[in-house]
C-alpha positions in Angstrom: -39.0 -53.8 -27.3 -39.5 -55.6 -23.9 -35.8 -54.8 -23.1 -36.1 -51.1 -24.1 -38.9 -50.4 -21.5 -36.9 -51.4 -18.4 -33.8 -49.5 -19.7 -35.9 -46.4 -20.3 -37.4 -46.6 -16.8 -33.9 -46.9 -15.3 -32.8 -43.8 -17.2 -35.7 -41.8 -15.9 -35.0 -42.8 -12.3 -31.3 -41.9 -12.6 -32.1 -38.6 -14.2 -34.6 -37.6 -11.5 -32.2 -38.7 -8.7 -29.4 -36.5 -10.2 -31.7 -33.5 -10.3 -32.6 -34.0 -6.6 -29.0 -34.2 -5.6 -28.1 -30.9 -7.3 -31.0 -29.0 -5.8 -30.1 -30.2 -2.3 -26.5 -29.1 -2.4 -25.5 -26.3 0.0 -24.8 -22.8 -1.5 -21.4 -22.3 -3.0 -19.0 -21.2 -0.3 -17.6 -18.6 -2.7 -20.6 -16.4 -1.9 -19.6 -16.3 1.8 -16.0 -17.4 1.7 -14.9 -18.6 5.1 -11.3 -17.8 4.4 -11.9 -14.0 4.6 -14.4 -14.2 7.5 -13.5 -13.9 11.1 -9.9 -12.9 10.4 -8.5 -9.7 11.8 -7.1 -8.1 8.7 -4.3 -5.5 9.2 -4.0 -2.6 6.7 -0.8 -3.0 4.5 -1.3 -0.3 1.9 -3.9 2.2 0.7 -3.9 3.5 -2.9 -6.3 6.3 -4.0 -6.4 7.9 -7.5 -3.2 6.1 -8.4 -1.3 7.5 -5.4 0.0 5.4 -2.5 -1.2 7.0 0.8 0.7 7.4 4.0 -1.0 5.0 6.5 -1.4 4.3 10.2 -2.2 0.9 11.8 -5.8 0.1 10.9 -7.8 -3.1 10.9 -10.9 -4.8 9.3 -12.8 -7.8 10.4 -15.6 -9.4 8.4 -18.0 -11.8 10.1 -21.2 -13.4 9.0 -23.3 -10.4 10.0 -21.2 -7.2 9.8 -17.8 -5.6 9.4 -15.9 -3.9 12.2 -12.4 -2.7 12.9 -10.2 0.3 13.9 -9.5 3.2 11.6 -6.3 4.3 13.3 -8.1 6.1 16.1 -11.8 5.1 16.3 -13.6 1.8 16.2 -16.0 1.4 13.3 -18.8 -0.9 12.2 -20.9 -1.4 9.1 -22.8 -3.6 6.8 -21.6 -5.5 3.8 -22.9 -7.6 0.9 -20.8 -10.3 -0.7 -21.6 -12.3 -3.9 -18.8 -14.4 -5.4 -16.0 -11.9 -5.7 -18.2 -8.8 -5.5 -18.1 -6.9 -2.2 -19.9 -3.7 -1.1 -19.7 -2.0 2.2 -22.3 0.5 3.5 -23.6 2.3 6.6 -20.3 2.7 8.3 -20.5 4.3 11.7 -17.7 5.0 14.2 -16.9 6.2 17.7 -16.0 9.9 17.9 -12.6 10.3 19.6 -10.6 13.2 18.3 -7.1 12.2 17.1 -5.3 15.1 15.3 -2.4 12.9 14.0 -4.6 10.2 12.4 -7.9 11.9 11.8 -7.2 12.8 8.1 -6.0 9.3 7.3 -9.0 7.7 9.1 -11.5 9.7 7.0 -9.7 8.5 3.8 -9.7 4.9 5.0 -13.4 4.8 6.0 -14.4 6.6 2.8 -12.4 4.2 0.7 -14.1 1.2 2.4 -17.5 2.5 1.3 -16.3 2.6 -2.4 -15.2 -1.0 -2.5 -16.6 -3.0 -5.4 -14.8 -6.3 -5.3 -12.1 -8.4 -3.5 -9.6 -11.1 -4.1 -7.3 -13.2 -2.0 -3.7 -13.4 -3.2 -0.8 -14.8 -1.3 -2.5 -14.6 2.0 -3.4 -11.0 1.4 -6.9 -9.5 1.1 -7.1 -7.0 -1.7 -10.2 -4.7 -1.9 -10.7 -2.9 -5.2 -12.4 0.4 -5.6 -12.9 2.5 -8.7 -9.8 4.7 -8.1 -7.5 2.4 -6.1 -6.9 -0.6 -3.8 -6.8 -1.4 -0.1 -4.5 -4.3 0.8 -4.6 -6.2 4.1 -2.5 -8.9 5.7 -3.5 -11.3 8.4 -0.4 -10.3 10.3 0.2 -6.8 11.7 2.3 -4.8 9.2 5.2 -2.8 10.7 4.2 0.8 9.9 6.5 3.5 10.9 4.5 6.5 12.0 7.6 8.6 12.4 7.2 10.0 8.9 3.9 11.6 9.7 5.5 13.0 12.9 8.4 14.5 11.1 11.2 12.0 11.6 12.5 12.1 8.0 13.0 15.8 8.6 16.1 17.5 10.1 18.2 14.4 10.0 21.4 14.1 8.0 20.8 11.1 5.7 23.9 9.4 4.3 23.8 7.8 0.9 24.3 4.0 1.2 23.3 2.7 -2.2 22.7 4.3 -5.6 21.2 2.2 -8.3 20.8 3.4 -11.9 19.3 1.2 -14.7 19.8 -1.9 -12.7 23.4 -1.2 -11.8 24.7 -0.1 -8.4 27.0 2.9 -8.5 30.2 2.8 -6.6 30.0 5.2 -3.7 33.2 6.4 -2.1 32.7 10.0 -0.9 30.2 10.9 1.8 27.0 12.1 0.0 24.3 13.5 2.3 20.8 14.8 2.3 19.0 16.9 4.8 15.2 17.5 4.4 14.1 20.6 6.2 10.6 22.0 6.6 10.8 23.9 3.3 13.9 22.8 1.4 16.6 20.2 1.0 20.3 20.6 1.3 23.4 18.4 1.6 26.7 17.5 0.1 27.1 15.7 -3.3 30.5 14.3 -2.5 32.3 17.6 -3.4 29.9 20.5 -3.5 27.2 21.6 -1.1 23.8 21.8 -2.7 20.3 23.0 -2.0 16.8 22.7 -3.6 13.1 22.6 -3.1 10.8 19.7 -2.6 7.2 18.8 -2.6 5.7 15.9 -0.5 2.2 14.5 -0.7 1.5 11.1 0.8 4.5 9.1 -0.2 4.9 11.1 -3.4 8.1 13.1 -3.3 9.6 15.5 -5.9 12.7 17.7 -5.9 13.3 20.7 -8.1 15.5 23.8 -8.4 18.8 22.1 -7.3 21.7 24.5 -7.1 25.3 23.9 -5.8 28.6 25.4 -5.2 31.1 25.2 -8.0 34.2 23.5 -6.7 35.9 21.1 -9.1 36.6 17.6 -7.8 37.9 15.4 -10.6 37.5 12.1 -8.8 33.8 12.7 -7.7 32.4 15.0 -10.4 30.7 12.3 -12.5 29.1 10.6 -9.5 28.0 14.0 -8.2 26.4 14.9 -11.5 24.6 11.6 -11.6 23.4 12.1 -8.1 22.0 15.5 -8.7 20.2 14.3 -11.9 18.7 11.4 -10.0 17.4 13.7 -7.2 15.5 15.8 -9.8 13.9 12.7 -11.2 12.7 11.4 -7.8 8.9 10.6 -7.8 8.2 8.8 -4.5 9.8 7.5 -1.4 9.4 4.9 1.3 10.7 5.0 4.9 11.3 2.4 7.6 13.9 0.5 9.6 16.0 3.7 9.7 16.3 3.8 5.9 15.0 6.5 3.5 14.6 5.3 0.0 14.0 7.8 -2.9 12.6 6.2 -6.0 13.1 7.5 -9.5 12.4 5.9 -12.9 16.0 4.6 -13.4 16.5 3.2 -9.9 16.7 4.1 -6.2 18.7 6.2 -3.8 19.0 4.5 -0.4 20.0 6.5 2.6 20.8 5.6 6.2 21.2 7.6 9.3 25.0 7.1 9.4 
């Protein structure tokens, strides 16, 4: 019994010491993660309602008191609240420069920031999640070609460089071209001239109503038919580094300037 009393006293002292240590610990850094603070994040992609949006260079910086950045034209600022991986942004204000080329994008971007509900860091990217999409940032500037918004995919004769279908690259011998005008497409399928209509919204791109001349070319007819069918299945595109890529469920059509 005499041995039990000292042991019991020691247990009480150790327990109380452990409790004091836990209560004196600093708050978990996850609530204010230093690895997202004070970094100038560069916009990499913006997805709204399942659709990838055409973007311009834009930034976001989160410090210990507020957010700030540039929306493609105007500087902005606002408040935020962060708790573990939950993030909300509010009270965004901005300067009032008028920029006809980037104004519509900027409004979408700032509106999306105010809908953010959470974030995660993944492979050095900051991903902000909102109910109908995502905003992805990189710590390094992303090379964004603004030429698309200014019409550079238009009125250029694009030459087919690569044609993939179900994981296989098709052999391309004849010259297959595509010209995107203001209202329609046209080109050569390797034998016949063709034409059609298209619709573009953000980086969504669809083609319909393809018609063509009716020359018979034995060596190229199969490839030409596959090409026309692929065009009518196109659902989106990307553009950069002098390449136009049309994406469809079975593969990609990659065009170059020459």
